[in-house]
N, C-alpha and C positions, 0 to 999 in steps of 0.2 A: 245840239249842242248837250242834250240830256244825253243822248247815246255814249257822249265823250264824259261827262260827269259819273254816268254808273260805269264805264271803264275804269275810271280812276279811284272810284269807290270799291271795286273789286280789287283793283291792285293793292290798295291801304291793308283791307282787309286779309288776304292774303298774306300781306308782309308782318300784319300781327300775328297772324296764328303761327307765320316760321319762328317768330320771335319767341314768343310762348312756348313752342314745341323743343327749340335751342336751350330756352332758359331750362326744361325740365330734364333732359338728356343730361346736361351738365352737371345737376343736382343728383342724378341716381350713377353715373359714370364715378362721382367723388366719392358717393358712399362705395361703389362697388372695388372703386381701386385702394380704399382704404382699409377696405375685408383682406382683399388679396395682400396687401402688405402685413397684415395683422397676422396670416397666413405664415408666411413667410419667416416671420420672426417668433413662430412657436407655435399662437394659439391657433391651430389647425379647426378646433372642433367648434371653437367661438366663433371664428370667421365662416365656417360651414353654415353654422345657425343663422348667422347674417345674413349669408346670401340667400337661405331658403325664405325668412322673412320678405327680404327685399323682391327676390323672383316673384312668390304672390302675391306684393304691393302691385310690381309694374310688369310683369310678364317680361320684362327685357330680356331680348338673346342672346345678349352681350354679359347678364348675370348668369342665365342658364348656363351657358357656354364655360363661364370660370367655377362654377356651382358644382359641375360634370369633373370638371379636374379636379377639385379640392375631393370630389368622394372617391373617386377614383385613386387618388393619390394615398387618401385615408383607407385604401380596400374596403370601402361599404359598396361592395359593386352592386348590392341589390338594391340600394336606395336610389345609388346613381340608375339605376334600370327603371325606378319608378320615381323620379322627379318630377316626368313630364306626360304622365299618363293618356293626357289626349293627343301627345305629338306622334305625327306621323314619321317616316323617314325621311322624306321630303323636307319637315321643317328644318331639319336638322341642320348645320354647318357642316362642311368635310371633317373639321377636327371634333365637333360632337359625334359625330359617326365613327369615329377612329376611338375617342375615348367609350363610347358606349360599345363597340365592337369587341374592344378589351375586356370591359366589364364582363360583356355577357360571357367570353370567354370564360375568364376565373370564377366565375360562378357556375360553371357547367354547361351552361344552355348555349350548346352548339350550334342547335338550329338555330336561333334568334343572332348569335354573333357572326353565323353565316351570311344573314339577311342582311345586316346592318353592313358588313366590308364589300358585298355585290350591290347594296344601293350606292356606295362610296365608287365605285368603280363603275358602274353604271353612269352614274352622273361626270365622272371624269375617268374616260379610259387610262389616261396616264397616269392616274393616284399609286404612287409604288407602296404607302400604306395598306390601300385597299386589298390588292394583289398579296402581298405579304401575310395579313391577315385571314385572307381566306386559305392559303396554303397552310397555314399555322393550323387552323381550322380543321380542314381536310384532315391533317395527320393526326390530330386530337381524336377525329371520327374513326379513324383508321381506314378512309377513302384514299388510299397510298397514291393511288393511280391520278385521279385527281390534283391529289397535294403536287404532282412531279409538273404536272401540266399549267397547273396556276405558277408554279416556281420558275417555268419556261417563259410565261408570259410577264412575270419579276424583270427577269433577266431583259428581256426585250426592250421592257419599258425604262431602268434603270441602271442596267450593266449588272456589272460582279461587283455586290456592294456585301459590307461584312455583315448587314444584318439577314442577306439574303444567305450568305454562307452558312452563319448561325440556324437559318430554317432550314438549310439544307443538312445540315448537321444533325439536328434533331429530328427531320424525317428516315435521316439512314440509322441512329439509333435506335426508332421505334421500329423498325425495321431488318434488326439486326445486320444491317449491312456494313459490318465492321470495316471493311477495308472503303468504303463511301466515305463513311465517316472518318476515317484516318487521312485520307484527301482534302476533306473540309476542315477537319481542323489545321492542318499543315497548312494551308491557305491564311487561314485567319493568324493563324501566328504570323507568314511570311509578312501579312496587312499590317499586323501590329506586333510586332514583336517584343514591344514592352506591356503586353495584354497579359497579365501574369495570369488570371483565371485562366482563358485559353490557352497556356502553357500548361499548367496543369491537369485541363482535361485532356492534352495533347497526351501530357504522359501517365495520367489513367486509362486512356485508351491504348497507347502502346503497351502497359504492363498487361492491361485484360488481354490482347491479341497474343501474348506470350513474345512479345518482341522486345525482351528484357536489354540487347544490344542499344536499341533504339531510343528506350527509357533511361539507360543510364547515360551517353551520349546528351540527352537532354536534361538532366541532372548534371552532370559534369559540366555542360557549356553555361548552365545558369545557376552557379554554386549559391548565389544569394537569393533563390525562391526558394528552395527545400533546405527543409531541417533534417536533422539527424534521426528523427523520427520516418523521416520522408524515405531515408537510405535504408533504414531497415525494414520500412516494407517493401521497398524494391527487393533487397535480400530475399525478402520472406518471398515474394512471389517469384522469384527467382526458383527459391528453393521448390514451391510447389509445381511449377513448372516441370521442372526434374523430375521429382514423384510420378506425376501424373505423367509423363512422356516414357518415365520407365516402368512403370506398370505396363503400359497401354505397348510398347513395344518389348516388353519382359526383358527389358535388361535390369537387374538387381544394383550394378554399379550406380547408376543414374538416381537411383531410388535410395542407396548408401548417400551418395552425393548431398541430395536434398534434403537427406536428414542430419548431417554434420550443419548444411547451412542455418537449419530450423534452431539446433542446439544453441549454433552462436548467436540468433537472434535471443532466443529467450535467457541467455547467460546475460546479455546484455543489460546494463543499470537503466539506459533511457530507453527503453522498448516500455509503451504504453501498454495498460493492463488488455485494453482490446486487442492490441496485436498478440499479446502471450498468450489469450485465450484463444485465436484462432490457431495461432502456430501448434497448440499445444493438440486443439482438433486433429490437425493435418500430422502432427508427428505419432498418433495412435493409428493413421491409414498406414504410414511408411514403417512402423515397427508391425502391424500385422503381416504389410508384406512381404519384407522380410524373414516373416516368421519365426519373428522376436515376440514370440504370443503374451507370455507371463509378463512382461515389461506393457505390451499394448493394454491387456486388462488392466493391469494394477494401475494406468494412468486413465484408462477408458474409468475405472472407476472414482477415482479420484474428481474425474471432470464431471460426473454426473451427481456426484456427493456436492461440487463447490455451486454448479451454475443448471443443476434440473437436467430436464429430458435433451440429450445430446442429438447434433442434426442427423440425416437422415443417413449421408457418407459415412460420418464417423459410427453410427450404430451397425454399419453394413460390415466396417472392419472388424467392428468387436465380436460380430455372431461368427464371423470367421478365426478371430483369435480363439473365441469360447471353445470351435467345435476341434480349432487344433490342440487346443488345452485336455481335449477328452472330458468337456464338458456341453455334449449335443441337448440335454435337456434344454438347458439355459440358451444357446446358439437358435434352436428351434423357436424358440416363443419371442424372441428377435427378429428372426426371420418372417415371419409370421404377422408381426406387428407391421412393418416394412410394407408387405405386399398388402394387406390391409387397407393403408394410409395410398399406396400410388400401385393400384392392381398391374398395370403397365408394365412393372418393374420386374414382374414376375419372369417377364415371358422378353426380356430386353435382347435384341441379337447379342450386344456385345457382352451382356454382363447379367445374364437372366439368373434372378435372385432363387427360382426353383431350381435351379441345380445345388445353389448351397442350402436351400430347407432339404432336399433330396439326400446329400451324404451327410444332412445332419439328421434325419429321420433313419436312415441305413446305421449309420453309426451308434444309434440310442436302441437299434433293431425293431424298431417300430416298421417292421417290413412292408403290413398294410395300408400304413397309412402312404409310405413312399410309393406303392403301385399306386394307390388311387391318385396320387400328386400326380405321376406319370401319365396316369389315363386322362386323366383333367388338361394336362400340359401338351401332349398331343393332338388331342381336340382342337386347341387353339392355333396350332401351327402345321400349313399346308406345307406340302413335300417341297414345293419351289418359291421361291422370291421373286420379288423385282429387286435389282441392283440399285443401288445411289441415283442413277442417274435415272430410273423409273422407266428406260428402253427394253432391259434383257432380264429376260426369267433364269436364276440361277439357284445352284441347291440351297435350300434353308440347313443354315448350319444349327439351327435351334432341333430340328427335325431329328439329322442324321443324332445330334447328341442322347434325344430322347431314347433314340435305338439301342444305342451301345449302352446307356444305362439299364432299359429294361433286361437286357444279357447280366451284365452286371448282378443286377436285383434277383435274376433267376438263381444265379450262382449262390447268392449269399445265402438267400432261402432254402437252400437245400435242392435246388433244381440244377443242378450242374448240368448234367447230361442236357436236358432242355435249352442250355445255354449255348452249350458247345454245337446243337443241331441249329440254331438259329443262326449263328456267329457263321455256320461253313455254307450256310442258304445268304446269306449277305457278302461272303468272300467269294462267291461263284460270280457274282453280279458286280465286284470291285475288287478285282484278286489283287491290284497292287497299290491297295490304299494302306498307307503305313499303320494308320491309327487301327485299324481293324486286324492287323498281325499284333499290334500292341495287346491291344483287349485281348487277342487268342492266347498270345503269353500269359499274360492275367489272369484265366481261365484254367487253363490248363497246370500253373502253377498251385493255383488253389487245389487241382482236382488230385494235387500227388504226383505230377510227371514233369519233374523240372528240365529233363532233358529234350523234352518235346517243345517245352516253354522256351530253354535258350536259343533253338531253333527258331521258334516265333520272333522272340526279341532281336535276334540277328538278321531274319529277314525286315522287319520294323525298320534297324538300323540303317540298311541298305538303300531304302526308297525315304529317309527322311532329309531333310534339309540341316546340315550340320549345324546348325544354330539351335534345333529340336533334338536332338539325338540322346538326348541326357538320359530320358525317362525309358530308350531300350538299353542303355549301357547298366543302369542300373537293374533293371530287370534280368539283363544277363548276369550279374553279378550277386542278385538275390537266388538265381535259379543255382548256380553252381556251390552256395552258401547249403542250401536245401538239400541237396544231393550231398554234402560234404564236401566238394572239392578244394578245400581250404588253401593246399599249397601256390602261391601267386596269385590267387583270388585277394587276400587280405591288403597287400601292396596295392590292389589296384582303388579297393577300397578306401583306403587310408587316401589314396589321391584324389579319389573322386569327392571324396568329404572335404578335401581341402580348397579342391577348382570351382566346382559342381554350382550351379546357379540353388537359391533358395527353392525348396518343392516339395510336394508332397512325397514323392519317388525318394527324393535322396535322404528324408527325414524316417523312411520306413526305412531304409538300407543303413541308415545309422541306428537305427533301434534293432533290426534284426542281427546287427552285427552284435551289438550292444549285449544280446541276452542271449546271445547261443557262444557267447565269448564266456559268461559269467559262471561264477565259481555256482554250486548247487547243493545243496544238504538236501536226502529224502529220507523218509524212515516209513516203518510200517510196522503193524502189530495184527495178530491174530488170536483170540482166543476160542476154546471148544470146549466143550463140557459131555463128548460123547463115553460114551461106557466100556464100549466092545474095544478091538484091536483097529489101529489106526497105520498111518505110513511112519506115525513117528509111536505116538504113546495114545492112550485116552487121556483126556482131562488135557491137552497139553495148550500149549500157545507158543509164539513165534514172534520173533522179533528183527526187524534188518535195518539196521543206519549207513546210508552211504554219504559219505561226502568228497565232492568231486572237485579238484582244483578249476582255475581258469585256463581256457584252452589258447594254445598258444597262435602264433601267427602261423602255423602248419594244421592246427585244427587238433592238435594232440592234448592231453592231460592229464596228472596224474590224479587218484582217488585212495581214500582209503575205506573199511568198510567193516563193520562188527553184525553177526550173525549170532542169534541166541535161540535155542530152543529147550522149553521145559516141559514135562511131563510127569505122570503119576501112572506106577503099575505096581499091582500086587502090594500098595500100601508106600513104596519109595517112591522119594522125588529123584526123576534125571534130570540132569543139568548137562547142555553143551555148547558152549560159543567160541567163537573163532573169530579172530583178528587179522585183517589181510591189508596189505598195501600193495597199489601197481600202478599200470600207466597202459594208457590207450592210445594208440598210435594211429594216427589219421595216413593210412597208404593208399588215398584213394585209387582206384575203387573200395579197397580193400580197408580194412580194419581191424589191427590185430590188439586186443586186451591180453596181457599179464599181469597174473599176481600172484603172491605169493605170503604166506602166516603161518601162525599157531595158534593151534587148538589149546582150549581147556576145559578142566572140569572130567566130564566123560573120555572128551576125546584129547586129550596133548600134545599129540603129535603135528609135526609138519607138514602143510597143506600146499596145494598149487594148482592153479587154473590156469588154462591158456584157451582161447577163441578166436577164431581167422572169419569173419563175415566177406563175403565178397557180393556186391550188387553189381549185376550183370547189367540191367537195365531198368527202368524205370519201374519195371513190372515183376522181376528175376532178381531171386536174392538166393546166397546158398549159404549156411554157417557152418563150423564145426566147432567142436567142443572138446577139453579134455582136463577134468578135475582129479588132481590125485589127491585121495582122502576127502573124498568130497562132503562139501556140510548138507546135503542130503542123506546122510546114513541115518537110518532109524535109530532113535535112540536106545530103544532093545538091542540092537544089534552093539550097541557101543558099551552097555550095560554087559553085555556076553564076552567084549575083549574082540570084536568084529569090526573091521573097517571097511569102506569100498573104494573103488575108482570108478569114474561113470565117462563114459565114452558117449560122443551124441554127435549127429548130424541132422539138417534139416533145411530143405527146399522150399523157398516159400513164394505164394505168386501174389501180385498184387493187382486186380484188375482196371480200380478204379477208386474213386472214394466211396463207393459203397458196397465192394464186393474185394475180399483178402481172404486167403486161408495158407493151410503150410502141410507139408506132411514130413515126418523126421522118425529116427530112430534113435534109443537109448541101449545102450548097454554096461549094465552095471554089475562090475566084478568083486564080490565082495571076500573078506577070508576066509571063511568057513567053508570055500568051495562053491559055492552058489553066483551062477551068473543070469544075471536077470537078462533078460531081453525083449524089449518093447517098441511095438510101432505105434505110431498117432498119426493121426487127420482131422483136419478142424477148417470150417470155411464160415465166416461172419458176413452178414449179408444184411444191408439197411434196406428194410421193407417198404418205410415210409419215411418222408423227413420235409416236414415245410413249416420255417417258422420255429416256434418254440419246441413244437412234438417232432420225436425221432424212436420211430418202431426198429428193435433191430431183432436179426435172428441167429442164431449160431448151431450148428450141427457138429458135434465131435463122437470120435470114434478111436478106440484104442484098445491095444491088446498087449498081454506079454505072455512070456515063458521062463520058468525056472525051474533051475533043478530041484531035487528031491532030497533035501538035508534037511536035520530036524535045525528048525528055529524057533525065538521067542517071536522073532518080529512079525510082521504080516508076510505070506509067502507062498501064496496060491499056485499050485501046480503049471493051470494054464488059466485066464481069465480074459473076459472078452467085456466090453462097453459102449453102447450106443446112446447116446442123448443127444437132447436140444434143449435152447433155452430161448426164452424170448423175452426182450427188454424194454420197458417205453420207457425215455425218457421226456422229464418237461422242464426245459430250461428258464426260469425268470430271470431277464437282465434287472441288476442291479442299477449299474450307471455302466460306462464305457470302460471296456474288458474287465467287467466284474458280473457274476452270474452265481446263481444258487439255482442247483440241477438235482431235482429228484428224481428216481430210479428203483422203476419196480420191475423183478421179474420172477419169471415162473419158467421151470424146468421140469422135463420129463425123460424118462431115459428105460434102459433095459440092462442088467447086469448080469453075466454067467462066467460061472464057476465051477470050473474041474470037478467031478465028485460031487457037485450039490448042484441043486433046482437052479434055474434062473430066477430073478428078481427084478419087478418094477422100482426102481428109485426116481424121486422129485426132489426138488428144491423150491422156496420159495424168500425170497429176499428184499429188501427195501433199503437204500443206500442215498445218503446227502453228499453232494459235493458243492462247493465254496470254492471257485475261482476268486480270487481277491488281487487283481491285478496280475500282473506277469509275474509278481516276487512271490505271489504264495496260494498254493492251493491246498488246500483240508477234506480229504473225504473221510466218510463213516459209514458203518450201515450193520445190519444185524439180519441172519439169513437161519431157514429152518430148512433142513433137509433129513432125507430118508437114503443111507446108502446102505451096502450087504458087503458084509466080511464074513467068510467061512459060514454062509447060508443064512446068515444071521442078521438080521435088520438091527440099523442103529440111528437113533432120531438125534441128531447134533444139532446143538443152538452155537451159530458162530457170530462172534464180535468181531470188527475188524475196523481199521484207522489208518489213514496215511496220510504222511504231510510232505508236501515238497516246496522248500522256499529258495528262491534264487537271491546272490549277492550281487543285487544290480547298483 
């Protein structure tokens, strides 16, 4: 009976405890649910505070679960993770683990997030959210293989879901697997055609992949999803694709098409400011690629003023434009800045910035820096590199490029012979390399061998693919211009300039043709103050002005000339002037020049001149000349009523850019019965040339024989002179194609005259020359010399000046 009562007592007590517990849970749940409703109505913050207080009072798991849900909803991830510092993963429900894993991931604590999601799948291997969370965290951490394995596990558990596809899209985006991402986005759109976010994402991905037709189909199929601004952005992306492909494939027509599309975007009133800015950036690139350098630089300057520092790719295009405008100093600063920011771009196989920097150094004539750059670059480039598959060794294009640039640099620095030797060595190893033949043409044309250069360019053209033959054709035409073969060449040049792609060689061809056709004014003035007998008169000065008209398509041109001589003799002022008009006929390989005119003052007779020059080769030329009533008649002879005709011939030899000379004869027939017969010869040799310094030597010999007649002009019975002169030049670059050249010369010789003792002669001179672009050159100088006339030494001070002005 007692035992039965005890059992009844225990049952009643348990019933009371259960009833009391149920009453407590109902009160907590009521308060919890009220706070949740409060959060749904917008009072999120106060609801969170209420739940925090309730949880601290009750430690109720359901309160904690709702609290974590609201904290995550409020983006208070750290607070969610700290809501229960004593809790272990086993204490949390599945929902709490999912919320806390997401909070840890959003807070950047990937290790904690991974452990929480792993706890979820260990508890329940079929938990979809656990596998999905792990995949996302692995992707965040860069553990792409583990992310892929986890996604495979997710697909086994849940099949193909929208969430799984989005996770795969995220993984593909992080690994730059654009094709995989495209497949995922397509699948998401197929599952949810009304998902505007995924539709836009697919559109952006298609645009990014350059699949403009696909992007346009998406836009046309869903016109309500996209705005006019979206359509302008698509036009922009299509334009940029054209520009980039045009640059990469060397198709300027695609670049022009892209530029036209950019202009259409920029002219639209509905284009956003962001779109306008980025389109103008790409317009700079297109203009520079099309060699519209002035427009590119003007736009880049405006954009820099408006937006500050330009993006790197725009700065690269601007540097190219500045160098093309003849402003290499500014382009050097830009190239150097880009390389400092990203040193790897200097040796980029597709577009090495070192190459642009090298040409800028060369154009600025900073040859030592160019040489140091090539040395540094070569040290970073192996002779061979792996191909894109990483399985085959191929020739390194940068290594080959550096070798070619070294050859050009040697030629530009004044070591053309060394450049030719090095090139010959490379050609012996690769005789069928068309680019070495192109380089050979450039070097030989620079050395003054246009015929040999044309042969090299022709060989290159035969070896090059049809699409890459422009440079070789332009080289051939430049070589023909250089040697004077204008007939037929100018028509080819006009066609080439009309159809050729924009390039450096096309620009060079256009520039050379323009400069060689240009009309030109040249003048010179010489003043001396000697006291003894000269070829004209003592204390004499002379000037010459020559105006040459523009060349026609056959290379011929008219000209007019004015020559004047003035001197003093026995207190009398002597003056003679000549005005001539003439024409230079280009009869390649011969040139015939005829002119006629009238004298004034002491010589007021008719005069005529004829000259025939024949260029037999790159090395040998011959000249014959006839001057009736020559302008070289001494003033003293004219004062005495004596005129003269001159006949001359010369054979010239030009070995290379360092050595040239000639031998010639002259016969001057005076009216007084005197026939002056002269022979002469000279040789010019460059002894040293490197960068700004150049040392030249000249040796000259001459002799004459005159009839024994009474004459007031200088008329030695026989005389011979032998001398040499050493000249040191220093060229100071001012800017592109602008130079200031100083020259110091020192000469010495010996003079023999019949009936007189031989005497030493000498000269000392100093000159300045200003090359102010191709349009203007000014030169002036002063000299002191010792000459011998009839055994009497004469110390003469000579001042000279000259000017050449092209009408470009």
